[in-house]
C-alpha positions as CSV (number, residue, x, y, z in Angstrom):
1,M,118.9,96.3,89.1
2,Y,117.3,98.7,91.5
3,T,119.3,101.0,93.9
4,Y,118.4,101.1,97.5
5,I,119.0,104.5,99.3
6,D,118.9,104.0,103.0
7,P,118.4,106.9,105.4
8,S,122.1,107.1,106.3
9,K,123.2,107.9,102.7
10,N,124.4,111.4,101.8
11,N,121.9,111.6,98.9
12,Y,118.9,110.6,101.0
13,P,118.1,114.2,101.9
14,G,116.1,115.5,99.0
15,L,115.0,112.0,98.0
16,D,113.0,111.9,101.2
17,R,110.6,114.6,100.1
18,G,109.0,116.1,96.9
19,F,108.4,119.6,95.6
20,N,106.0,120.5,98.4
21,Q,108.3,120.9,101.5
22,R,105.3,120.4,103.8
23,Y,105.8,116.6,103.5
24,K,108.8,114.4,104.0
25,L,109.5,110.9,105.3
26,D,109.5,110.4,109.0
27,S,112.9,110.5,110.7
28,D,112.7,107.0,112.3
29,L,113.1,105.0,109.1
30,S,115.8,102.4,109.3
31,D,117.9,100.5,106.9
32,S,117.6,97.4,109.1
33,N,114.0,97.3,108.0
34,G,114.8,98.0,104.4
35,E,113.0,101.3,104.8
36,G,113.9,104.3,102.6
37,V,114.0,105.0,98.9
38,Y,114.3,102.5,96.0
39,L,115.4,103.9,92.6
40,T,114.1,101.7,89.8
41,Y,115.1,101.6,86.1
42,S,112.6,99.2,84.7
43,A,109.3,97.5,85.3
44,S,111.1,94.3,86.4
45,D,113.0,96.4,89.0
46,I,109.6,97.5,90.5
47,T,108.4,93.9,90.7
48,D,111.7,92.9,92.3
49,V,111.3,95.5,95.0
50,L,107.7,94.7,95.7
51,N,108.3,91.0,95.7
52,M,111.3,91.4,98.0
53,L,109.2,93.4,100.5
54,V,106.3,91.0,100.5
55,G,108.8,88.2,101.0
56,K,110.2,89.9,104.0
57,Y,106.9,91.1,105.5
58,T,103.3,90.0,105.1
59,I,101.0,91.9,102.7
60,D,99.1,93.3,105.7
61,E,102.3,94.6,107.4
62,I,103.3,96.8,104.5
63,T,99.9,97.6,102.8
64,G,99.6,101.4,102.5
65,K,103.3,101.9,103.5
66,V,104.7,101.6,100.0
67,R,104.3,104.8,97.9
68,I,105.3,105.8,94.4
69,I,107.1,109.0,93.1
70,S,108.0,110.0,89.6
71,G,108.5,113.8,89.5
72,G,107.6,114.6,93.1
73,H,105.1,117.3,92.3
74,C,102.1,115.8,94.2
75,Y,100.5,118.7,96.1
76,E,99.5,116.5,99.0
77,D,101.1,113.9,101.2
78,F,100.2,110.9,98.9
79,T,103.8,109.8,98.7
80,F,105.6,111.4,101.6
81,Q,103.2,110.8,104.4
82,S,104.0,111.0,108.1
83,Q,102.8,108.3,110.5
84,T,101.5,111.2,112.7
85,G,97.8,111.4,112.6
86,N,97.5,108.6,110.0
87,A,97.0,104.8,110.3
88,N,99.9,104.3,107.9
89,G,103.0,106.4,107.2
90,T,105.2,105.9,104.2
91,R,108.1,103.6,105.0
92,Y,109.1,102.6,101.4
93,V,109.3,104.8,98.4
94,I,109.7,103.5,94.8
95,D,111.2,106.3,92.9
96,L,110.6,106.2,89.1
97,S,112.5,109.4,88.2
98,N,115.2,107.4,86.4
99,M,112.7,105.7,84.1
100,R,112.7,108.5,81.5
101,G,112.6,106.6,78.2
102,I,110.6,107.8,75.1
103,S,110.5,105.2,72.4
104,E,108.3,103.3,70.0
105,E,106.6,99.9,70.2
106,T,104.5,98.0,67.7
107,V,101.5,96.0,69.1
108,N,99.2,94.1,66.8
109,D,100.6,96.0,63.8
110,V,100.0,99.4,65.4
111,T,102.9,101.6,66.3
112,Y,102.8,103.5,69.6
113,V,105.0,106.2,71.1
114,T,105.8,105.1,74.6
115,V,106.6,107.4,77.5
116,E,108.0,106.2,80.8
117,P,106.7,107.8,84.1
118,G,110.0,109.6,84.9
119,A,110.0,111.6,81.7
120,S,109.4,115.3,82.4
121,N,107.0,117.6,80.6
122,W,109.9,119.4,79.0
123,L,111.7,116.2,77.9
124,I,108.4,114.9,76.4
125,Q,107.6,118.1,74.5
126,Q,111.2,118.5,73.3
127,T,111.5,114.9,72.2
128,L,108.1,114.7,70.5
129,H,108.7,118.0,68.8
130,S,112.2,117.2,67.4
131,R,111.6,113.5,66.6
132,Y,108.0,113.5,65.4
133,A,106.9,117.1,64.9
134,V,104.0,116.5,67.3
135,A,102.9,117.7,70.7
136,L,100.8,116.3,73.5
137,P,98.5,119.0,75.1
138,G,100.1,118.5,78.5
139,G,101.4,120.8,81.2
140,S,104.1,123.4,81.0
141,C,105.9,123.0,84.3
142,Y,109.2,121.4,83.1
143,S,109.9,119.3,86.1
144,V,106.5,117.7,86.5
145,C,106.8,114.1,85.2
146,A,104.4,111.9,83.3
147,G,103.8,109.4,86.1
148,G,101.1,111.4,87.9
149,H,100.5,114.2,85.4
150,V,99.2,112.0,82.5
151,A,97.0,109.6,84.5
152,G,95.3,112.5,86.2
153,G,94.3,114.2,82.9
154,G,97.3,116.0,81.5
155,Y,96.0,119.6,81.1
156,G,98.0,122.3,79.5
157,L,98.3,125.3,77.2
158,L,97.3,123.4,74.1
159,S,94.3,121.7,75.7
160,R,91.7,124.2,74.3
161,L,92.9,123.3,70.8
162,H,93.5,119.6,71.2
163,G,91.9,118.4,74.4
164,L,93.5,116.7,77.3
165,T,96.5,114.4,77.2
166,V,94.4,111.5,78.2
167,D,92.2,112.0,75.1
168,Y,95.2,110.6,73.2
169,L,96.2,107.9,75.7
170,A,95.8,104.4,74.2
171,G,96.8,102.7,77.5
172,V,99.4,101.7,80.0
173,E,101.8,99.1,81.2
174,M,101.5,98.6,84.9
175,V,102.9,96.6,87.8
176,I,99.9,95.1,89.7
177,S,99.1,92.4,92.2
178,D,99.3,88.9,90.8
179,G,96.5,87.7,93.0
180,A,98.8,85.2,94.8
181,G,100.6,87.5,97.2
182,G,103.1,88.8,94.7
183,F,103.4,91.3,91.8
184,T,103.6,91.1,88.1
185,V,103.8,93.3,85.0
186,R,100.5,93.8,83.3
187,A,101.4,94.4,79.7
188,F,99.6,97.1,77.6
189,D,96.4,95.5,76.3
190,P,94.8,97.5,73.4
191,T,91.5,95.7,74.1
192,D,91.4,97.0,77.7
193,A,89.8,93.9,79.0
194,D,90.4,94.9,82.6
195,Q,89.6,98.6,82.0
196,L,92.9,99.8,83.4
197,N,93.6,101.8,80.3
198,W,90.3,103.7,80.8
199,A,91.0,104.2,84.5
200,C,94.3,105.8,83.7
201,R,92.7,108.3,81.4
202,G,92.0,110.7,84.2
203,G,91.5,108.5,87.2
204,G,94.9,109.4,88.6
205,A,98.1,107.5,89.4
206,G,98.9,105.2,92.3
207,H,95.4,103.7,92.9
208,F,95.8,100.3,91.2
209,G,99.5,99.7,90.8
210,V,102.6,101.3,89.4
211,I,102.3,102.7,85.9
212,T,105.6,101.9,84.0
213,K,104.7,103.1,80.5
214,Y,102.2,105.2,78.7
215,Y,101.2,104.3,75.1
216,F,100.1,106.9,72.5
217,E,99.2,105.8,69.0
218,K,101.9,107.3,66.8
219,N,99.6,108.5,64.0
220,K,97.1,110.0,66.4
221,V,99.1,112.6,68.3
222,P,98.4,116.2,67.1
223,P,101.0,118.1,65.2
224,A,103.1,120.7,67.0
225,P,102.2,124.3,66.1
226,E,104.9,126.3,64.5
227,N,104.7,129.5,66.4
228,A,103.2,131.2,69.4
229,L,102.4,134.8,70.6
230,L,102.4,135.6,74.3
231,I,101.2,138.7,76.1
232,T,100.7,139.5,79.8
233,L,98.0,142.1,80.5
234,P,97.9,144.0,83.7
235,V,94.8,144.3,85.8
236,P,95.3,147.1,88.5
237,W,93.8,146.4,91.9
238,S,93.1,150.0,92.5
239,Q,90.0,150.1,90.3
240,F,88.3,147.6,92.6
241,I,88.9,149.5,95.8
242,N,86.5,152.2,97.1
243,S,87.7,155.5,98.6
244,D,87.1,154.1,102.1
245,E,89.4,151.2,101.2
246,T,86.6,148.6,101.1
247,V,86.2,146.3,98.1
248,D,83.9,147.4,95.3
249,G,82.3,144.0,94.8
250,D,80.1,145.1,91.9
251,A,83.1,146.4,89.9
252,F,85.0,143.2,90.5
253,N,82.0,141.1,89.6
254,Q,81.6,143.0,86.3
255,F,85.3,142.2,85.5
256,M,85.0,138.5,86.4
257,Q,81.8,138.1,84.4
258,A,83.6,139.8,81.4
259,Y,86.6,137.5,81.8
260,Y,84.3,134.4,81.8
261,I,82.5,135.6,78.6
262,A,85.8,136.5,76.9
263,C,87.2,133.0,77.7
264,Q,84.0,131.4,76.5
265,T,84.3,133.0,73.1
266,L,88.1,132.6,72.8
267,A,89.6,131.0,69.7
268,P,90.7,127.4,70.4
269,Q,94.3,128.4,69.6
270,A,94.3,130.8,72.6
271,F,94.8,130.0,76.3
272,T,94.6,132.4,79.2
273,L,95.8,132.2,82.8
274,G,94.3,134.8,85.1
275,K,96.7,135.2,87.9
276,F,94.5,137.0,90.4
277,T,97.1,137.7,93.1
278,F,96.6,139.0,96.7
279,M,96.6,142.8,97.0
280,T,99.5,143.7,99.3
281,S,99.6,147.4,98.4
282,A,97.3,150.0,96.6
283,D,99.5,149.9,93.4
284,D,99.5,146.1,93.0
285,V,98.5,144.6,89.7
286,M,97.0,141.2,88.9
287,S,97.8,139.8,85.4
288,I,96.3,137.7,82.6
289,V,98.7,135.7,80.6
290,M,97.6,134.8,77.1
291,Q,99.2,132.5,74.6
292,V,98.0,132.1,71.0
293,V,99.5,129.5,68.7
294,Y,99.6,130.1,64.9
295,G,100.9,128.6,61.7
296,A,100.0,125.9,59.2
297,S,99.8,123.3,62.0
298,S,97.8,125.4,64.4
299,G,94.5,123.7,63.6
300,H,92.9,120.5,64.8
301,D,91.9,117.5,62.7
302,A,88.5,116.0,63.7
303,A,89.9,112.6,62.8
304,L,91.7,112.8,66.1
305,G,88.4,113.4,67.9
306,G,86.4,116.5,68.8
307,N,85.7,119.3,66.4
308,A,87.7,120.4,63.3
309,V,89.5,123.7,63.8
310,A,91.1,125.6,61.0
311,A,94.7,126.8,61.4
312,I,95.3,130.5,61.9
313,T,97.8,133.0,60.6
314,R,99.9,135.4,62.7
315,D,97.5,138.3,61.9
316,E,94.6,136.2,63.1
317,A,96.5,135.4,66.3
318,V,97.1,139.1,66.9
319,K,93.4,139.7,66.3
320,A,92.6,137.1,68.9
321,I,94.7,139.0,71.4
322,N,93.2,142.3,70.4
323,D,89.7,141.0,70.6
324,F,90.3,139.6,74.1
325,A,91.9,142.8,75.3
326,A,89.1,144.8,73.9
327,A,86.5,142.7,75.7
328,L,88.3,143.5,79.0
329,A,89.2,147.1,78.0
330,P,87.4,148.8,80.9
331,W,89.7,146.9,83.3
332,V,92.9,146.1,81.4
333,S,95.3,148.8,80.1
334,M,95.6,148.4,76.4
335,P,99.2,147.9,75.2
336,Q,99.2,150.9,72.9
337,T,98.5,153.3,75.8
338,S,99.4,151.4,79.0
339,V,101.8,152.9,81.5
340,Y,102.8,149.3,82.3
341,R,104.3,148.6,78.9
342,G,107.6,146.8,79.1
343,R,107.6,146.6,82.9
344,S,109.3,143.5,84.2
345,F,106.8,141.3,85.9
346,Q,107.2,138.1,87.9
347,L,104.5,135.5,87.2
348,I,104.1,133.3,90.3
349,G,102.4,130.0,90.9
350,H,101.7,127.0,88.7
351,P,101.6,126.0,85.9
352,V,103.4,129.1,84.6
353,S,106.3,130.7,86.5
354,A,108.4,133.2,84.6
355,T,109.6,136.8,84.4
356,V,108.0,138.6,81.5
357,S,107.4,142.2,80.3
358,L,103.8,143.5,80.7
359,D,101.9,144.6,77.7
360,T,104.6,143.3,75.3
361,I,103.8,140.7,72.7
362,Y,106.4,137.9,72.5
363,D,106.6,136.0,69.2
364,L,108.6,132.8,69.3
365,P,108.7,129.3,67.8
366,W,106.1,127.3,69.9
367,I,108.8,125.0,71.3
368,D,110.8,128.1,72.5
369,M,107.7,129.7,74.0
370,T,107.1,126.4,75.9
371,Q,110.6,126.6,77.3
372,L,110.1,130.3,78.3
373,L,107.0,129.4,80.3
374,N,108.1,126.1,81.8
375,G,109.3,127.4,85.1
376,S,108.8,125.1,88.1
377,G,108.8,127.6,91.0
378,E,110.6,127.3,94.3
379,N,110.6,124.2,96.4
380,Q,108.7,125.5,99.4
381,N,105.5,124.8,101.5
382,G,102.3,125.0,99.6
383,K,98.5,124.5,99.8
384,Y,96.3,124.1,96.7
385,K,92.6,123.8,95.9
386,S,90.6,123.6,92.6
387,S,87.3,123.8,90.9
388,Y,85.8,123.5,87.4
389,I,83.5,126.5,86.6
390,A,80.6,125.8,84.2
391,G,78.5,128.9,84.9
392,N,79.3,132.6,85.1
393,F,80.2,134.5,88.2
394,V,77.6,136.0,90.5
395,L,77.9,139.1,92.6
396,N,78.3,137.5,96.0
397,E,80.8,135.0,94.7
398,S,83.0,137.7,93.1
399,T,82.7,139.9,96.2
400,A,83.8,137.0,98.4
401,M,86.8,136.4,96.0
402,A,87.9,140.0,96.1
403,E,87.5,140.2,99.9
404,F,89.6,137.0,100.2
405,L,92.3,138.5,98.0
406,T,92.4,141.7,100.0
407,G,92.3,140.1,103.4
408,T,88.8,141.6,104.3
409,Q,86.7,138.4,104.5
410,V,84.4,138.5,107.6
411,N,85.4,136.0,110.3
412,N,88.5,134.9,108.3
413,A,91.4,137.1,109.4
414,V,94.7,136.6,107.6
415,P,97.1,134.8,109.9
416,V,100.4,136.4,110.8
417,G,102.5,133.8,109.1
418,A,100.8,133.9,105.6
419,D,103.0,135.1,102.7
420,L,100.4,137.2,100.9
421,S,102.9,138.0,98.0
422,Q,102.6,134.3,97.2
423,T,98.8,133.8,97.5
424,L,96.6,133.8,94.4
425,I,93.6,132.4,92.7
426,Q,94.6,131.3,89.2
427,I,91.7,131.0,86.8
428,D,92.5,129.4,83.5
429,S,90.5,129.2,80.3
430,Y,89.0,125.8,79.8
431,G,86.4,124.4,77.4
432,A,86.7,124.5,73.6
433,Q,88.2,121.2,72.4
434,I,88.4,119.8,76.0
435,N,84.6,119.8,76.1
436,A,84.2,118.5,72.5
437,M,86.6,115.4,72.9
438,D,84.5,113.3,75.3
439,T,81.1,114.8,75.6
440,D,77.8,112.9,75.5
441,L,79.6,109.6,74.9
442,T,78.3,106.5,76.6
443,P,80.4,105.2,78.2
444,L,83.0,108.0,78.4
445,N,86.3,107.4,76.7
446,T,88.1,108.9,79.7
447,A,87.6,109.1,83.5
448,I,87.3,112.9,83.1
449,A,83.6,113.8,83.3
450,A,84.1,117.6,83.6
451,R,83.4,118.4,80.0
452,N,81.1,121.4,80.2
453,S,83.3,123.8,82.0
454,I,84.6,127.2,80.7
455,L,87.1,128.0,83.5
456,K,89.3,126.0,85.8
457,T,90.6,127.4,89.1
458,Q,93.7,126.7,91.1
459,Y,93.9,128.3,94.5
460,Q,97.5,128.6,95.7
461,T,99.4,129.8,98.7
462,Y,103.1,129.3,99.5
463,W,105.3,130.0,102.5
464,K,108.8,129.2,103.7
465,N,110.1,128.2,107.1
466,Y,113.4,129.7,108.1
467,E,115.9,128.8,110.8
468,D,114.3,131.3,113.2
469,T,110.7,130.3,112.3
470,S,109.0,129.7,115.6
471,D,106.5,126.8,115.8
472,P,106.2,126.0,112.1
473,T,103.5,123.5,112.7
474,T,101.1,126.0,114.3
475,R,102.0,128.5,111.5
476,E,101.1,125.9,108.8
477,T,97.8,125.1,110.5
478,D,96.9,128.7,110.7
479,I,97.7,129.3,107.1
480,V,95.9,126.2,105.8
481,T,92.8,126.9,108.0
482,W,92.5,130.5,106.7
483,F,93.1,129.4,103.1
484,N,90.5,126.6,103.2
485,A,87.9,128.9,104.8
486,G,88.5,131.5,102.1
487,Y,87.8,128.9,99.4
488,N,84.7,127.6,101.2
489,N,83.3,131.1,101.6
490,I,83.7,131.9,97.9
491,H,82.0,128.7,96.8
492,A,79.2,129.0,99.4
493,Q,78.4,132.5,98.0
494,A,78.2,131.0,94.5
495,Q,75.6,128.3,95.7
496,P,73.4,130.0,98.3
497,L,70.6,127.5,97.9
498,K,72.8,124.5,98.6
499,S,73.2,123.2,102.2
500,A,76.1,124.1,104.3
501,P,78.9,123.1,104.7
502,D,78.8,121.2,101.4
503,N,78.0,124.4,99.5
504,G,81.6,125.5,100.3
505,Y,82.7,123.0,97.7
506,P,82.2,123.0,93.8
507,L,79.2,120.7,93.8
508,W,78.4,119.1,90.5
509,G,75.7,120.9,88.7
510,E,75.1,123.9,86.3
511,K,77.5,126.1,88.2
512,F,80.4,123.8,89.0
513,Q,81.8,120.4,87.9
514,G,83.8,119.4,91.0
515,C,87.5,119.4,91.5
516,Y,90.6,118.2,89.6
517,F,92.4,115.2,91.1
518,N,95.8,116.4,89.9
519,Y,95.3,119.5,92.2
520,P,94.4,117.3,95.3
521,D,93.0,118.8,98.5
522,R,92.8,116.8,101.7
523,Q,90.2,119.1,103.2
524,I,87.6,117.5,100.8
525,G,87.9,114.3,102.8
526,V,90.2,111.3,103.1
527,N,90.0,107.5,103.4
528,S,89.4,106.0,106.8
529,G,92.5,106.2,109.0
530,Y,94.1,109.2,107.3
531,K,94.4,112.8,108.4
532,A,92.4,115.5,106.6
533,D,93.3,119.2,106.4
534,P,91.6,121.6,108.9
535,G,88.2,123.1,108.1
536,D,84.7,121.9,107.3
537,A,85.0,118.6,105.4
538,Y,82.7,117.7,102.5
539,S,80.0,115.3,103.9
540,G,79.9,113.2,100.8
541,D,82.4,111.0,99.0
542,F,85.5,112.8,98.0
543,C,85.8,110.5,94.9
544,E,82.5,111.8,93.7
545,L,83.6,115.4,94.1
546,Y,86.7,114.7,91.9
547,Y,85.1,112.4,89.3
548,G,81.4,112.6,89.4
549,T,79.2,109.8,90.7
550,D,79.3,107.5,87.6
551,V,83.0,107.6,87.1
552,A,83.7,107.3,90.8
553,T,81.6,104.1,91.0
554,K,83.3,102.6,88.0
555,L,86.8,103.4,89.3
556,K,85.9,101.7,92.6
557,A,84.7,98.6,90.8
558,I,88.0,98.4,88.9
559,K,90.0,98.9,92.1
560,A,88.1,95.9,93.6
561,V,89.3,93.7,90.7
562,I,92.8,94.9,90.3
563,D,93.9,95.6,93.9
564,P,91.4,93.8,96.1
565,S,93.7,93.9,99.1
566,N,94.0,97.7,98.8
567,F,97.8,97.4,98.9
568,F,98.2,100.6,96.9
569,A,96.5,103.0,99.4
570,F,97.0,106.6,100.4
571,A,94.8,109.4,101.8
572,Q,92.7,109.9,98.7
573,S,93.4,106.7,96.8
574,I,90.4,105.1,95.1
575,P,88.9,103.0,97.9
576,L,87.3,99.6,97.7
577,P,83.5,99.9,97.1
578,E,82.6,98.9,100.6
579,E,85.1,101.1,102.4
580,R,83.3,104.5,101.9
């Protein structure tokens, strides 16, 4: 039986918002209308809530007003959306955070490991490791839950070795419209006759219904590696600043090009996160976090898909670190000589947030290393953007990036309210097995078409509002406008032959492969009736920027069949084909 939390309850504050404090439910919700939060514990609870609501109101009255949450880590307002500026605000939240089960089911003589949407990344990895000695290549942030994370792709520190989580997803159980004004449970169907399993392999959550269970074939989940090494290498900002305090764009470009090549040739067991943070003082350092797994189970069996990868020893893992550091030696202080060795250093942002020692190699069991790196970060205001990078950096692009991170971009002054100590461009290594798992297949096994990229970016900025913060709305607008313009400037410099303003986005081609839906960004564009973020919007279809044209077209066709009334709608939900 579900639990209704009305706005007057003492546990309502906190349930009325997610991780990103920019978004919360409007203050006018009323228990007399049944508005608020519904905690569910099973698929039948969800159908009960939805059927109760459509029994009380018409479908048209509540379409687009019912939203879903599992872990609450959506970067945008897809769950907690204000009525202000939007055709629909969220009035009813179905909270799946108590649906955390990890179990087994047999369907047609095949055994599957099932994961409910409220299971967190840490619970999933811990359970799979201890119970089955396997690991899904998902994210490291412990409090992110399966609900949105898996359906959007499920990218993490093991992805270069094993691919994306959706490469192992057999399918889903989902609550969907029954076509007669109510809702029903669509059981997991291994044949995927309605193509919902395919759509949930990268298409994202919330578009078609409510995912209540993920299915992974038990014998087709990769083994967990035994051990992992971790090092954080410092990249001093001072080497990229001229004597007159201007940015040395050429020096920064040489470094970025070397980072791209080093990641391109990286062993599949290795994963890097370049945390290129804003320079707030001359002695600031950026950092590159590198993990390498090793042991008898650190390889990849081609029977799981993709390319075979031989396991590596600890010595080979150390060599991978040394080779990477040597490739970046002109810009990175080597551990043997570095003045930074052992210095305590705070890693900010997602997906890794932790305090580590610079230039010091950690050697831990893989599961313990996962716990070390599974910080969630503070619950505060945030803005995020992304791009897949398939081609190396060019001078103007790198210069624009360095200028943004030093506050010297022309015609884009840093607003007074920005917290520069929490502003960064995180550039993660991509490629390897990710690109091998679903490349040149017709049709694709997944809804992730970005399978030629070498790097993946996540632009991030955070800020807090305090009791004495004056006009927080204007402050937010100023920060987001500046941040969006910085991103657009960087991408425009990378694609000078493309037309403005669209060249301010990672257009699909030899250089970029669009954006990642799990790092959503409302500046790209929104469905009709919804409010976009400030800045020059992409003139095309935001779905095509996320998914590519072919995948976007197929997702819309599935939407038309599964949710023809567009009941499950939000700012960037998959629209019906005729609506965009």
